[in-house]
N, C-alpha and C positions, 0 to 999 in steps of 0.2 A: 514460637513463631514467627508470620510467612519473612520473605523477604520483601523488599521491594520493589517495588518493576520496575527495569533496567529498560528506557529507551536508545533507541540510536541513534547517532545521527550518519550524516548524509556521506561521511567518511568512510564509517566505522561497517557502512552495507558497503559504496566504492571497494574495500580490500578483504570484504568479507566472498564480496563477485568476483572483484578482480579486472573488474569493472570501474571507466573516469568517476572522476564525485557528477564533473557535468551528467554526465548521464543519469546517473541516481537521479538529478534534483527534476530530469525535461521528462523523466517515467514516474514523476511524484506529477510532477504541476502538468501532466496529463493525464494523470489517472489513473494509468496504467498501474501504481502498487498504490495499495493506501498510505495513506498517512498523515502527522496530522501534522496543522503550522503554527509554529508560533513567529510573527512577526514575518523576516521574512528568510527563517527554518523551518529547513522540515524532517520530522522528529516522528522516528518509529518504532509502537509500542509493541511488546513482545508479543500478542496478536497479530499485527498489524506483518512483522516477523515471520514467523508464521505463514502468514497465511502468499506471502511473496517469499519463501521459499516452496512452496508447493505449485504457486507461476513459473518460476524457472523453472523443474522440476517438468513443467506438460500438465503436472495434474489434477491442474486448475486452471480457468481463464483471468485474465489481466485484464481490466478497466473492467465499464459499467458494458452491464445486460441489456442491450436498448428492451428483448422481448419481454424478460421483466419490469423488465420500469412500468413498459406500454399495458403487460398487465393489469400489472398495482396500479395505474390511471382508469383501466374498463372496469376493476372494480370498488374503485372511490365514483365513481361516474352513474356506479350501477345505483 
């Protein structure tokens, strides 16, 4: 039987990366870190936590990729 997914809170992420809660919220709010928003709370799924770990390690860019979005829009309009 598989274990249920555990979502991390902003406090969990702040402790993991040794940054402030406000910094985690700001990164989630600006879209730099992927997250799920439940009301006023931010939660991070295991997949999102893996993606954030790659962003922090520098192997992946955070935030929105403007070129990828522009290419997708061009493809839709064609």
